[in-house]
Backbone bond lengths (Angstrom), bond angles and torsions (degrees), N, CA, C in turn:
res aa  C-N    CA-C-N  psi(-1)  N-CA   C-N-CA  omega(-1)  CA-C   N-CA-C  phi
1 X - - - 1.452 - - 1.532 107.01 -
2 X 1.314 117.04 133.32 1.462 118.00 -174.84 1.530 111.38 -77.41
3 X 1.306 114.71 166.52 1.461 122.28 -174.75 1.521 112.38 -62.11
4 X 1.318 118.77 -37.03 1.462 121.92 -178.56 1.524 111.08 -61.70
5 X 1.317 117.16 -43.80 1.461 121.14 179.40 1.527 110.11 -66.51
6 X 1.319 117.33 -40.15 1.471 120.71 178.61 1.522 111.13 -61.52
7 X 1.326 116.14 -45.49 1.463 120.13 -179.90 1.524 110.40 -64.57
8 X 1.332 117.69 -40.77 1.460 121.23 179.05 1.527 110.86 -62.54
9 X 1.329 117.08 -43.96 1.464 120.55 178.19 1.524 111.61 -64.31
10 X 1.316 116.67 -43.20 1.468 120.40 179.00 1.527 110.19 -62.63
11 X 1.335 116.88 -41.44 1.462 120.46 178.68 1.514 111.68 -64.32
12 X 1.336 116.94 -39.97 1.458 120.93 178.31 1.520 111.24 -62.86
13 X 1.317 116.57 -47.22 1.462 120.53 -179.90 1.526 110.63 -63.93
14 X 1.320 117.16 -41.16 1.467 119.94 179.10 1.521 110.64 -64.11
15 X 1.342 117.53 -37.44 1.467 119.53 -179.48 1.516 111.45 -68.18
16 X 1.334 117.74 -29.20 1.459 120.47 175.84 1.525 109.72 -65.80
17 X 1.315 117.15 -32.42 1.459 121.61 179.91 1.513 113.55 -75.25
18 X 1.334 118.37 -8.89 1.458 122.54 -179.55 1.517 109.86 -123.80
19 X 1.333 118.44 74.70 1.460 118.71 -178.82 1.517 110.88 -65.33
20 X 1.306 116.11 139.05 1.461 121.98 -177.21 1.521 110.70 -61.87
21 X 1.317 117.96 -35.35 1.454 120.66 -176.26 1.520 112.61 -62.90
22 X 1.335 118.68 -25.30 1.461 119.18 -179.65 1.517 111.89 -71.55
23 X 1.334 117.42 -20.24 1.451 120.81 179.17 1.522 112.04 -106.97
24 X 1.316 119.22 -5.06 1.459 121.73 -175.96 1.515 110.13 -71.47
25 X 1.313 114.95 144.80 1.451 120.88 178.75 1.518 109.51 -90.46
26 X 1.318 116.92 140.41 1.449 120.82 177.73 1.525 107.83 -69.85
27 X 1.325 116.07 116.36 1.460 119.82 -174.77 1.521 112.34 -109.52
28 X 1.305 119.02 28.22 1.457 121.11 178.16 1.528 109.14 -82.35
29 X 1.325 115.64 77.52 1.458 122.36 -176.82 1.528 110.14 -80.72
30 X 1.326 116.02 143.76 1.450 120.91 172.40 1.522 109.23 -74.25
31 X 1.335 116.77 -37.13 1.461 122.44 177.57 1.527 108.37 -148.34
32 X 1.327 116.27 139.56 1.460 121.86 178.62 1.519 108.86 -125.17
33 X 1.330 116.15 136.93 1.461 121.35 178.09 1.522 108.78 -138.58
34 X 1.321 118.34 148.00 1.473 120.02 -179.61 1.526 111.40 -63.71
35 X 1.330 115.19 142.70 1.465 121.13 176.76 1.521 108.71 -83.27
36 X 1.321 117.07 124.92 1.462 122.91 -175.77 1.524 113.53 -100.72
37 X 1.325 118.62 9.34 1.462 123.62 -179.39 1.535 111.40 54.64
38 X 1.308 114.71 58.03 1.461 120.81 -179.97 1.530 110.60 -68.19
39 X 1.326 115.94 145.84 1.463 120.98 -179.78 1.531 111.34 -69.84
40 X 1.326 116.80 -32.51 1.464 119.65 179.14 1.529 109.08 -119.46
41 X 1.300 119.95 -129.83 1.462 122.13 -175.66 1.528 111.14 -70.54
42 X 1.338 115.12 161.07 1.462 120.20 179.75 1.523 112.19 -96.92
43 X 1.332 116.88 -8.03 1.457 120.47 179.95 1.513 111.01 -175.92
44 X 1.343 114.69 -171.90 1.465 119.46 -178.55 1.517 110.56 -153.09
45 X 1.335 114.19 167.84 1.459 120.84 175.28 1.521 107.71 -83.52
46 X 1.339 115.93 126.91 1.461 120.95 179.03 1.516 111.27 -75.72
47 X 1.320 116.49 -54.38 1.460 121.51 172.79 1.521 109.56 -146.77
48 X 1.322 115.92 153.89 1.459 122.92 178.50 1.526 107.44 -140.71
49 X 1.316 115.89 113.09 1.462 121.06 -178.30 1.522 110.56 -110.85
50 X 1.317 116.18 126.22 1.455 125.02 173.46 1.524 113.39 65.77
51 X 1.300 118.83 -113.73 1.466 125.29 -167.80 1.536 111.10 -88.73
52 X 1.363 117.98 77.29 1.461 122.43 -178.41 1.521 108.94 -132.66
53 X 1.345 116.03 131.31 1.460 122.15 178.20 1.522 108.38 -122.76
54 X 1.338 116.26 153.03 1.461 121.10 176.96 1.524 108.23 -133.38
55 X 1.336 115.89 142.29 1.461 119.58 178.32 1.519 109.13 -72.42
56 X 1.328 114.70 136.84 1.453 122.25 179.02 1.515 108.18 -130.99
57 X 1.307 117.27 178.87 1.471 121.01 -178.55 1.534 111.50 -58.12
58 X 1.317 118.01 -35.53 1.462 121.54 -176.61 1.524 112.31 -99.66
59 X 1.330 118.68 17.02 1.467 121.54 -179.37 1.518 109.88 117.00
60 X 1.324 116.05 -152.50 1.462 121.08 -179.37 1.515 110.39 -92.33
61 X 1.342 115.49 143.38 1.451 121.57 176.31 1.511 109.38 -142.25
62 X 1.327 116.96 167.27 1.465 120.01 179.78 1.535 110.66 -61.93
63 X 1.327 116.08 136.97 1.463 121.24 179.98 1.521 110.32 -87.88
64 X 1.331 115.41 142.63 1.467 122.42 176.67 1.518 108.34 -133.82
65 X 1.317 116.40 152.51 1.460 120.61 175.91 1.524 108.69 -55.78
66 X 1.322 116.62 133.21 1.457 121.53 -179.96 1.513 114.65 95.40
67 X 1.362 118.46 -10.24 1.469 119.87 176.21 1.528 109.56 -55.45
68 X 1.337 116.14 133.82 1.465 121.31 179.61 1.523 110.38 -72.93
69 X 1.330 115.58 144.15 1.468 122.54 176.80 1.516 109.05 -122.47
70 X 1.335 116.32 145.92 1.457 121.64 179.00 1.522 108.36 -143.52
71 X 1.338 117.09 -179.85 1.458 120.31 177.54 1.523 109.10 -58.46
72 X 1.330 116.24 135.33 1.454 121.27 -178.83 1.507 113.63 90.94
73 X 1.328 117.68 -8.58 1.465 119.84 178.28 1.519 110.28 -67.66
74 X 1.323 114.38 147.79 1.470 120.90 175.26 1.517 107.99 -134.91
75 X 1.320 115.55 131.09 1.460 122.42 174.83 1.519 106.44 -108.50
76 X 1.338 116.67 122.77 1.459 121.95 -177.61 1.523 108.42 -115.26
77 X 1.348 115.69 124.83 1.456 121.72 -177.84 1.524 108.67 -112.03
78 X 1.324 115.73 125.44 1.459 121.45 -179.74 1.512 112.37 -81.28
79 X 1.338 114.94 -171.98 1.467 121.49 -174.01 1.523 113.48 -63.44
80 X 1.328 117.85 -30.57 1.462 120.29 -176.93 1.523 112.32 -107.51
81 X 1.318 118.72 17.45 1.453 120.94 -174.33 1.508 114.05 -115.55
82 X 1.339 113.75 173.10 1.463 122.37 171.69 1.521 106.56 -157.71
83 X 1.326 115.15 155.08 1.461 119.75 -179.76 1.517 109.58 -153.56
84 X 1.330 115.44 164.26 1.458 121.41 171.17 1.522 107.20 -137.88
85 X 1.338 115.17 150.94 1.464 120.92 178.77 1.523 108.90 -129.23
86 X 1.331 114.97 151.63 1.455 122.55 177.58 1.523 107.48 -126.85
87 X 1.331 115.84 110.42 1.464 121.42 179.88 1.527 107.11 -134.41
88 X 1.318 116.91 113.20 1.457 120.62 -178.79 1.517 110.50 55.13
89 X 1.328 116.55 -127.08 1.463 121.08 178.26 1.511 113.79 -86.49
90 X 1.315 118.63 6.00 1.470 122.57 -178.66 1.522 110.20 -102.86
91 X 1.317 115.41 123.41 1.459 122.67 172.93 1.520 106.13 -123.12
92 X 1.335 115.98 102.25 1.462 120.65 -172.64 1.515 112.00 -115.70
93 X 1.344 114.95 144.21 1.457 121.85 169.30 1.520 107.91 -92.91
94 X 1.325 116.35 138.77 1.459 121.74 177.91 1.535 106.08 -113.49
95 X 1.338 117.39 110.16 1.467 120.13 -174.83 1.527 112.85 -76.17
96 X 1.332 114.64 173.49 1.465 121.18 178.04 1.529 110.47 -58.73
97 X 1.326 115.90 149.25 1.471 123.83 178.06 1.524 112.66 58.31
98 X 1.318 117.22 42.55 1.464 120.40 177.78 1.522 108.92 -148.57
99 X 1.321 115.15 175.30 1.457 119.48 176.70 1.514 109.13 -141.46
100 X 1.321 115.58 163.84 1.454 122.39 177.96 1.518 107.40 -126.63
101 X 1.332 116.04 127.03 1.461 121.97 177.73 1.516 108.81 -110.91
102 X 1.340 115.80 139.73 1.465 121.37 179.13 1.525 108.38 -115.39
103 X 1.336 116.04 125.19 1.458 120.73 179.86 1.521 109.63 -140.67
104 X 1.317 115.00 172.15 1.461 120.90 177.74 1.519 108.39 -110.61
105 X 1.327 116.48 127.47 1.450 122.83 176.22 1.524 106.14 -122.70
106 X 1.339 114.82 107.50 1.463 122.61 -173.76 1.525 108.82 56.53
107 X 1.319 118.85 -119.80 1.467 120.24 -178.51 1.524 111.26 -106.98
108 X 1.341 116.31 30.77 1.457 121.83 -179.84 1.522 110.25 -126.15
109 X 1.329 114.37 157.91 1.463 121.64 173.01 1.519 106.62 -97.91
110 X 1.326 116.62 127.08 1.459 122.45 -178.66 1.525 108.86 -108.36
111 X 1.330 116.57 121.77 1.459 122.25 173.95 1.512 107.18 -108.83
112 X 1.321 116.04 125.20 1.457 120.52 -176.41 1.517 109.79 -127.86
113 X 1.334 115.70 118.54 1.464 121.10 175.83 1.520 107.04 -89.87
114 X 1.336 115.47 127.82 1.460 122.17 -178.35 1.511 107.98 -113.31
115 X 1.345 116.50 134.84 1.459 122.33 -177.74 1.504 114.04 -69.86
116 X 1.325 115.98 178.73 1.460 122.46 -171.17 1.516 114.24 -62.79
117 X 1.353 119.61 -39.19 1.465 119.52 -176.62 1.521 111.81 -68.66
118 X 1.343 117.99 -37.68 1.456 120.53 177.64 1.523 110.57 -74.55
119 X 1.324 117.89 -36.89 1.455 121.90 -178.67 1.525 111.10 -62.24
120 X 1.315 117.40 -43.06 1.459 120.25 -178.01 1.522 110.83 -60.29
121 X 1.314 117.76 -43.53 1.463 120.64 -179.52 1.520 110.89 -69.14
122 X 1.325 117.99 -42.26 1.467 120.92 -176.84 1.517 111.25 -67.75
123 X 1.317 117.80 -43.83 1.455 119.80 -177.18 1.510 111.01 -71.79
124 X 1.326 118.45 -40.47 1.454 118.67 -176.16 1.521 111.37 -65.40
125 X 1.337 118.73 -39.76 1.453 118.83 -178.46 1.525 111.80 -73.18
126 X 1.328 118.04 -37.96 1.468 119.92 179.72 1.523 111.34 -77.01
127 X 1.317 115.98 -42.57 1.461 119.99 -173.55 1.520 111.44 -70.99
128 X 1.334 116.99 -37.96 1.459 119.65 -177.10 1.514 112.74 -94.93
129 X 1.327 118.16 -18.08 1.452 121.15 -178.31 1.515 113.44 80.76
130 X 1.343 117.21 5.08 1.452 120.90 -179.71 1.521 110.10 -88.81
131 X 1.314 115.97 154.70 1.462 121.54 175.10 1.522 107.12 -82.38
132 X 1.345 117.33 127.49 1.459 118.68 -178.32 1.527 111.45 -65.17
133 X 1.338 117.46 150.85 1.452 120.23 -179.24 1.525 110.94 -67.52
134 X 1.314 115.14 157.60 1.458 120.02 177.75 1.508 111.28 99.06
135 X 1.334 114.39 176.78 1.454 121.19 -174.88 1.525 110.86 -110.79
136 X 1.347 117.89 18.73 1.454 120.71 -174.49 1.520 112.66 -87.51
137 X 1.311 118.35 5.85 1.459 121.36 -176.70 1.530 111.50 -104.09
138 X 1.337 117.72 10.96 1.456 121.61 -176.40 1.512 110.64 -86.88
139 X 1.300 115.35 145.64 1.453 121.56 178.21 1.520 109.38 -106.95
140 X 1.323 116.10 139.70 1.465 120.50 177.90 1.519 112.05 -92.12
141 X 1.310 118.35 0.34 1.463 121.42 -177.01 1.522 112.59 -56.62
142 X 1.342 121.25 -46.66 1.469 119.27 178.14 1.527 112.49 -59.47
143 X 1.328 117.06 -36.12 1.454 120.42 178.10 1.530 110.84 -64.24
144 X 1.331 117.14 -42.84 1.463 121.21 178.55 1.535 111.34 -64.96
145 X 1.312 116.97 -40.07 1.466 120.36 178.76 1.524 109.85 -63.08
146 X 1.325 116.83 -47.75 1.461 120.85 179.93 1.529 110.93 -62.07
147 X 1.325 117.44 -43.81 1.459 121.19 179.51 1.519 111.88 -61.63
148 X 1.327 117.22 -40.99 1.463 120.69 177.63 1.518 112.03 -64.18
149 X 1.319 116.11 -40.67 1.471 119.78 179.59 1.525 110.77 -66.27
150 X 1.336 117.49 -42.97 1.463 120.97 179.61 1.524 110.18 -64.20
151 X 1.328 117.39 -43.20 1.460 120.69 179.23 1.518 112.16 -63.50
152 X 1.324 117.08 -43.19 1.467 120.78 178.77 1.527 110.46 -63.93
153 X 1.311 117.18 -41.97 1.472 120.33 178.49 1.526 110.64 -64.04
154 X 1.334 117.42 -38.48 1.458 120.76 178.48 1.516 112.47 -64.30
155 X 1.325 117.01 -42.23 1.468 120.19 178.56 1.523 110.47 -67.09
156 X 1.312 116.77 -43.48 1.465 118.95 178.46 1.527 111.45 -61.75
157 X 1.322 117.90 -40.03 1.462 120.82 178.99 1.526 111.20 -67.34
158 X 1.332 117.32 -39.53 1.456 120.96 -178.69 1.519 112.43 -70.05
159 X 1.318 116.77 -29.12 1.467 119.93 -177.11 1.517 112.42 -101.56
160 X 1.309 117.25 6.10 1.461 121.01 -178.70 1.524 110.41 -65.25
161 X 1.323 117.00 129.36 1.460 122.43 176.94 1.518 107.62 -90.23
162 X 1.322 117.06 116.12 1.472 119.78 -177.20 1.524 112.25 -82.81
163 X 1.328 118.72 -0.95 1.453 122.25 174.79 1.513 114.40 84.78
164 X 1.339 118.65 -1.73 1.454 120.71 -179.88 1.525 112.40 -89.03
165 X 1.292 117.63 -10.60 1.447 120.78 176.28 1.515 114.08 82.49
166 X 1.303 120.82 -22.53 1.456 121.21 -176.08 1.511 113.63 -99.69
167 X 1.315 117.77 -19.00 1.443 120.19 -175.01 1.510 112.13 -100.63
168 X 1.303 116.70 -176.02 1.455 122.09 177.56 1.506 112.45 82.28
169 X 1.276 116.52 -168.74 1.455 123.70 -177.52 1.528 108.55 -88.42
170 X 1.314 115.32 135.73 1.486 118.44 -179.48 1.524 110.02 -78.28
171 X 1.326 117.26 149.49 1.468 120.08 -177.40 1.488 114.42 -69.08
């Protein structure tokens, strides 16, 4: 079997070990607006009442109307709070017991409001630095990488020409 076919088979097997979905970003945005390449922040907090925190360079701090928001910002609203944000063409209310995450998806700004059950897990693990309980934080990526490598090695071994002419896979 010639080298081109061997490389093609190895590449195919390796690609099976790297499913695209394991690297895909969750794009279920509550609101999407085009990114305008702003020189400073991409948006701000419209209002923040009572129990509202916003991620800052040094961690979370109390949110105030006018606080700048950028990619990676998170607004967390507690049980007695409410907030609104203004980012591009998106003007969203963030209800009690929820959070808002801001990310970039291709050339758009993605604002995603997450409900209370997801917010509690996300804030507690990031805010406290502790690993959340349970086994739901494991990644299968190392398993896929190892599986792809083993499969590629198996194909290369099976198609290896030992130079004796009688062995290996027939054309």
